[in-house]
C-alpha positions in Angstrom: 0.2 -0.6 -0.3 1.4 3.4 -0.1 3.6 5.2 1.9 2.7 8.2 4.1 3.8 12.3 3.7 4.4 15.2 5.9 1.0 16.3 4.4 -1.3 13.9 5.5 -3.5 14.9 8.1 -2.4 12.7 11.7 -4.7 11.5 13.5 -5.0 9.7 17.2 -6.9 7.2 19.2 -8.3 7.1 22.4 -9.7 5.4 25.2 -9.6 4.6 28.5 -6.7 3.4 28.8 -5.4 7.1 27.8 -6.8 8.4 31.1 -7.6 11.9 31.5 -6.6 13.4 28.1 -5.1 17.4 27.6 -7.2 18.9 24.7 -6.1 22.2 24.7 -3.1 21.6 24.7 -3.1 18.1 22.3 -5.2 20.7 19.8 -1.7 22.7 19.1 0.2 19.6 18.7 -0.1 18.0 15.0 -3.6 16.9 16.1 -6.4 17.0 13.2 -8.9 14.5 14.3 -8.9 11.6 16.9 -11.2 8.6 16.8 -12.4 6.8 20.1 -14.1 4.1 22.4 -17.4 3.6 22.5 -18.0 -0.3 22.9 -16.8 -3.6 23.4 -19.1 -6.2 22.5 -22.7 -5.5 23.0 -22.1 -5.1 27.4 -19.0 -2.5 27.9 -19.5 1.7 27.0 -16.1 3.3 27.4 -16.6 5.0 30.0 -14.2 8.3 29.0 -15.9 8.2 25.8 -18.4 11.4 26.5 -15.6 13.1 28.0 -13.3 12.4 25.4 -15.6 13.1 22.8 -16.9 16.7 24.2 -14.1 17.1 24.8 -12.9 17.2 21.7 -15.6 18.7 20.1 -14.4 22.1 21.9 -11.7 22.5 20.9 -13.3 22.3 17.0 -11.4 18.1 16.0 -13.5 15.8 13.4 -14.1 12.6 15.4 -15.2 9.0 15.2 -15.9 6.4 17.4 -15.0 2.9 17.3 -17.1 -0.7 18.4 -14.3 -3.2 19.9 -16.3 -6.4 18.0 -16.6 -10.0 20.3 -17.2 -12.3 17.6 -19.0 -15.1 19.0 -19.5 -12.9 22.3 -22.6 -11.7 20.8 -23.9 -10.9 17.4 -22.6 -8.7 14.4 -26.4 -7.1 14.7 -26.3 -7.4 18.0 -23.2 -5.2 18.1 -24.5 -3.2 15.5 -26.9 -2.5 17.5 -26.2 -1.3 20.6 -23.5 1.3 18.9 -25.5 3.0 16.6 -27.8 3.0 19.7 -24.4 4.5 21.6 -23.8 6.5 18.9 -27.2 8.0 17.9 -27.4 9.3 21.8 -24.0 11.2 22.1 -24.6 13.1 18.6 -25.1 10.4 15.9 -23.5 10.1 12.5 -23.5 13.3 11.5 -21.5 14.2 14.0 -19.5 11.1 14.7 -17.7 8.8 12.3 -18.6 5.0 12.6 -15.4 2.1 13.3 -15.3 -1.2 13.6 -12.4 -2.3 15.4 -11.9 -6.2 14.7 -8.8 -7.3 15.9 -10.3 -11.1 17.8 -11.5 -14.3 15.7 -13.8 -15.1 19.0 -12.9 -18.8 18.0 -14.8 -18.3 14.2 -12.9 -19.4 11.4 -11.8 -17.0 7.9 -15.4 -17.3 6.8 -17.2 -16.3 10.0 -15.1 -13.3 10.6 -15.7 -12.3 7.0 -19.4 -12.8 7.4 -19.3 -11.7 11.1 -18.2 -7.8 9.3 -20.5 -8.0 6.4 -23.3 -8.3 8.6 -21.9 -5.3 10.8 -21.5 -3.5 7.9 -24.5 -3.4 6.5 -26.2 -3.2 10.2 -24.9 0.2 10.5 -25.7 1.6 6.3 -28.9 0.9 7.9 -28.7 2.7 11.0 -26.4 5.7 9.1 -26.0 5.7 5.3 -22.8 4.2 4.9 -20.6 1.6 6.3 -18.0 3.7 8.4 -14.7 2.1 8.2 -12.8 -1.4 9.2 -9.8 -1.1 11.5 -7.9 -3.9 12.1 -4.4 -4.9 12.2 -2.1 -6.7 9.0 -1.6 -10.4 10.9 -4.8 -10.4 11.6 -6.0 -9.2 8.2 -4.5 -11.6 5.8 -5.1 -14.7 8.6 -8.9 -13.8 8.2 -10.1 -11.9 6.2 -10.3 -12.1 2.0 -10.9 -9.4 -1.0 -14.2 -9.1 -0.5 -13.2 -6.5 1.9 -12.2 -4.1 -0.2 -15.7 -2.3 -0.5 -15.2 -1.0 3.3 -12.4 2.3 4.0 -9.6 0.3 5.5 -8.0 1.8 8.9 -4.8 -0.6 9.2 -2.5 -1.0 12.5 1.2 -1.6 10.8 3.7 -1.0 13.6 6.8 -2.7 12.1 6.6 -2.2 8.2 8.2 1.9 8.9 8.1 2.5 5.4 4.6 1.2 3.8 1.8 -1.5 5.0 1.2 -4.8 2.3 -1.6 -4.9 0.6 -3.7 -6.8 2.3 -7.6 -7.7 2.4 -8.4 -6.6 -1.0 -6.2 -3.5 -0.4 -3.5 -1.7 -2.1 -5.0 1.7 -0.6 -5.7 2.4 3.4 -8.1 5.7 4.3 -5.7 5.7 7.6 -2.9 4.1 8.3 -2.2 3.6 12.2 1.6 3.7 12.3 2.7 3.5 16.1 1.1 3.0 19.5 4.7 5.0 21.3 3.7 8.5 19.7 4.3 11.1 22.8 1.7 14.1 22.5 2.1 16.8 24.8 -1.6 16.7 26.6 -1.5 13.0 26.8 -0.5 10.5 29.4 2.0 7.9 28.0 2.2 6.9 24.9 -0.1 6.8 22.1 -1.6 5.5 19.3 -1.1 8.1 16.1 -2.2 7.7 12.3 -2.2 9.2 9.1 -4.9 9.8 7.2 -4.4 9.6 3.8 -5.2 13.3 2.4 -5.0 16.6 3.7 -6.5 17.8 7.6 -9.6 19.7 5.1 -10.0 15.8 3.5 -10.6 14.2 7.0 -12.9 16.4 7.8 -14.9 16.3 4.6 -14.7 12.3 5.3 -16.1 12.8 8.1 -18.6 14.9 7.2 -17.9 18.6 8.5 -17.1 21.0 5.7 -18.7 24.2 6.9 -19.6 23.3 10.1 -16.3 23.0 12.6 -13.6 24.9 12.3 -10.6 23.5 13.0 -8.5 25.6 15.1 -4.5 26.7 13.7 -2.1 23.5 14.6 1.8 23.8 15.2 3.7 23.2 12.7 3.8 18.9 11.5 5.9 16.9 13.8 8.3 15.0 11.6 7.1 10.6 11.5 11.0 10.6 12.7 10.3 12.0 15.9 8.1 9.2 17.2 11.9 6.9 16.4 14.6 6.0 18.9 17.9 7.2 19.0 19.9 4.8 17.7 24.1 4.6 18.4 27.0 1.7 18.3 25.8 -0.9 21.0 21.8 -0.9 20.5 19.5 -4.3 20.5 15.8 -4.3 18.6 13.3 -4.2 16.5 14.1 -0.5 15.5 17.8 -1.0 14.8 15.6 -4.3 12.2 13.9 -1.4 10.5 17.2 0.9 10.6 19.0 -2.0 9.1 16.4 -2.3 6.4 16.0 1.3 5.0 20.3 1.7 5.0 19.5 -1.3 2.6 16.5 0.3 0.6 18.9 3.7 -0.6 21.6 1.7 -1.3 23.6 1.7 1.6 25.3 -1.9 2.9 24.8 -2.6 6.3 25.6 -6.4 6.4 23.5 -9.2 8.7 19.2 -7.5 8.9 20.5 -9.1 12.5 18.8 -6.2 15.0 22.5 -5.3 16.3 24.4 -2.1 15.6 27.6 -3.4 15.2 30.1 -1.8 13.4 28.8 -2.7 9.3 25.4 -0.9 9.9 27.9 2.4 11.2 29.9 2.4 8.4 26.6 2.3 6.8 24.7 5.0 8.1 27.7 7.5 8.4 28.3 7.0 4.8 24.4 7.6 4.5 25.0 10.9 6.6 27.6 12.1 4.7 25.8 11.7 1.1 22.8 13.9 3.2 25.4 16.5 4.4 24.6 16.0 7.9 26.5 15.5 10.7 28.7 12.3 10.4 28.2 11.0 13.6 27.2 7.3 13.2 24.4 7.8 15.4 20.1 7.6 14.3 18.9 10.6 15.2 16.1 12.8 14.6 17.7 14.5 11.8 18.9 10.9 10.4 15.8 9.3 10.8 14.1 12.2 9.1 16.5 11.7 5.7 16.2 7.9 5.7 12.2 7.7 5.8 12.2 11.3 2.6 14.3 9.1 0.4 14.0 7.5 -2.2 14.6 3.9 -2.7 17.5 2.8 -4.8 18.2 1.3 -8.1 19.5 -2.3 -8.3 20.7 -4.3 -10.6 19.3 -7.4 -11.9 20.9 -10.6 -9.8 21.2 -14.1 -11.3 23.2 -17.1 -11.2 26.8 -16.1 -11.2 26.0 -13.3 -10.2 29.2 -11.7 -7.8 29.9 -8.7 -5.5 28.6 -6.6 -3.0 24.8 -6.8 -4.3 24.9 -10.6 -4.4 26.4 -10.2 -1.2 23.1 -7.8 0.3 21.4 -10.0 -1.8 22.3 -13.3 0.5 22.2 -11.3 4.2 18.5 -9.9 2.7 17.4 -14.0 1.7 18.7 -15.2 4.7 16.7 -12.0 7.3 13.5 -13.7 5.2 14.6 -17.5 6.2 16.1 -18.7 3.5 18.5 -20.9 3.7 21.5 -19.1 1.3 25.0 -21.0 2.7 27.6 -18.7 3.2 27.1 -15.2 2.2 30.2 -14.5 -0.2 28.8 -12.7 -2.3 29.3 -15.2 -5.4 25.9 -16.1 -6.7 25.3 -19.6 -6.7 23.0 -22.5 -6.3 22.1 -22.5 -2.7 21.7 -18.9 -3.2 19.3 -19.6 -6.6 17.2 -21.8 -4.1 16.6 -19.8 -1.3 16.1 -17.0 -4.4 12.9 -19.6 -5.7 11.8 -20.1 -2.4 11.1 -16.6 -1.6 9.6 -15.9 -5.2 7.3 -18.8 -4.3 6.4 -17.7 -0.2 5.4 -14.2 -1.9 3.6 -15.6 -5.0 5.8 -14.1 -7.2 7.5 -15.2 -10.4 9.6 -18.0 -9.1 13.1 -17.4 -12.3 15.7 -16.9 -9.2 16.3 -14.4 -11.0 16.5 -11.2 -8.4 14.7 -7.6 -10.3 13.3 -5.1 -9.0 9.6 -7.0 -8.0 11.8 -9.1 -5.6 14.2 -6.3 -4.4 10.9 -4.8 -4.1 9.3 -7.9 -1.9 13.3 -8.3 0.2 13.6 -4.4 1.8 9.3 -4.7 2.6 8.5 -2.2 0.2 
């Protein structure tokens, strides 16, 4: 699916987990709207919904509300009816954009989950005249949803793929992307779920049906998406280092094994990138380096095949190993084991199985 950019509207997700929110402070940040938890199943109502709703409306933010679905615990029709009743009591569909939050299969099969979604959404459309939006996360969509979901606007949660989420559930574009659960926003205590909307602030207001109805207060300068990334240096380990290593590969550097360990090769690759960008060459990945990495265009990569050799083959071998393919020794020689690993990777990712690493296979290796 598509990447995000700095022109897109930023939306927060709030529930009872966020405690008391200072909306007057929050609206002065990079916030264009808010979506709140309303109900869960049939019996649970979020105790902070009314307070959050009023606080956000008081400062002019467009808002939405979601039902956290509990398939099998209660029927799709009953959950949709209770959700709709609660929204109507709080001001109705014209004030609150409805969302189905689907993260739990409740023991249902894929077919059962798909039927639940369609039943809920049709019931919602019967109440409000449109489907609203479907929220889910990538792994759940891959396991339990199908291409019939393409009729609904998609709000995808994906924290691993920082470049762009993969195509899922019949979608090659998202309407909203929740790209982090660890944003720091003045007015909120603790970590915040933060999303981008596929459009500007005005587009989000129009999608919510609020054109000409609400004047959104002036907002501060957009905070770069890299502000949610930690500063990394030699010796650091973990998923953020893996993302750094993949981004370095994406722009044509050679950080070595994609292993989540910030070692000498990763530092050398980062320094080469910093020098090319004209920023401080310190081998530390802070906000400025993250910003350049996230906005840089992908480097072109050559076609590789049996018999190829050199740094590009070494890069491909490290990336294949990251994707759990057996390449043998990482030696920069495209031999039979690298050929076999490439074919296995291509088959697993629905690509043409030809043993050649061209643009599609490179993109899949880099999760573009």
